[in-house]
N, C-alpha and C positions, 0 to 999 in steps of 0.2 A: 434549511436549504432555500426556502422561498425568499429569504432576505438577501441571498447572494445575487450579484449581477443585476440585470434588468429583466423585466417581464418579456419573455420571448413571444414570437408569433404563435398563437394557440395551435396552429396546425402542427408545429414541431413537437410541442408538448403532448398533443393528442396522439401523434404517431409513435412517440416514445411510450406512451401509456398502452397503445395497442400492441406494441412489441412485448411489453411486460406481461400483458394478459395472454399473449400467445405462449410465452414461456411458462406461465402458470398453468395453462391448459395442458401443455406437454408434461409438466410435473404431475398434474392430477391424473393424466393417462398412465404414467408409470406407477403411481400409487394404486390406481384401480387395477392395473395389471398384476401388481404384487399381491393385492388382496385376493383377486380372482384366482391366481395360480395356487394360492394357499387354501382357498375355500373349496375349490372343485377337485373332483377325483381326476388325477392325471397319472398316466402310467409311466412315471419316472421314479427313480430312487427317491425315497422320502427326504433323505439328507440333501440331495441336489435340489429338490423342490423347495425345501426350506431356505437354502442359500440363494436360490434364484429369486424367491419372494423378497428376502431381505435386501438383495441387491437392487431390485426394482423399487422397493419402498425407499431405500436410502437415496437412490438416484432421484426419485421424485421430490424428496425433501430437500436435497441439495439444489435441485433446479429452482425450487421456490425461493430459496435463499439467494441463489445467484441472480435470479430475475430481479429481485428487489435491489441488490447491490448494483447491478448493471443499469437499472432504471435511474438510480440516484446519480451514478457517475455521468450518464448521458445528460440528465436534467441539469446538473451543475455545469457541464460543458456548454450546453445550449444557452443557459443564462449568462455565462461568462463570455459567450461568443468565441469559444475555443474550438479547435477541431475535435470531432467526436473521438473518444478513446477507443483503442483497439480492444477487442474482447477475446482473451485467451480461452475463455470458457467454451467457445464453440468447438475447438479441436478436442478439448477434454470430453465434452458431451458426445461428440462423434465417436471417439474412442470407446467411451463407456457403453454407448448404445451398441456398437459393433461387438464389443466383448460379451455383453449380455446375450445378444442374438446368437453368437457362435456357441456359447456355453449352453444355451437353451436348445439349439439345434443338435448338439452332441448328446444332450440329455434325452432328447426325444428319439434318438436312433434305436 
C-alpha cells in the first residue's frame, strides 16, 4: 500500500489512523460487553444471554476487521488523490447496534 501513489500530508494519514483507532475501541467495547454479559449474573434467560454475548462478541470482531479494511481503502484513496470512498459499514453497524439494543431491552423485561 505504501508504494501506491504519493506520500500524503501526514495530517490526513494521522486522521485516518485516529478513525481506525476509534473503530477498534468501539469493537473492543462490544467484545468487553459480550464477555461481561456472559461472566456476570444477569436475570435473563440463559439462552438469550448466550446469544446476546455471541452477538456482541461477533460484532466486536467484525468491527475490528471492518476498521482495518476501511483504513486501507481510505489510505489508498488519500495516496492516489482520489475522493474518499463511501462506507456502507456505517449503516450496517447502526442497524446491528440497534438490533442488539432492542433484543437486550426485550430480554431484560
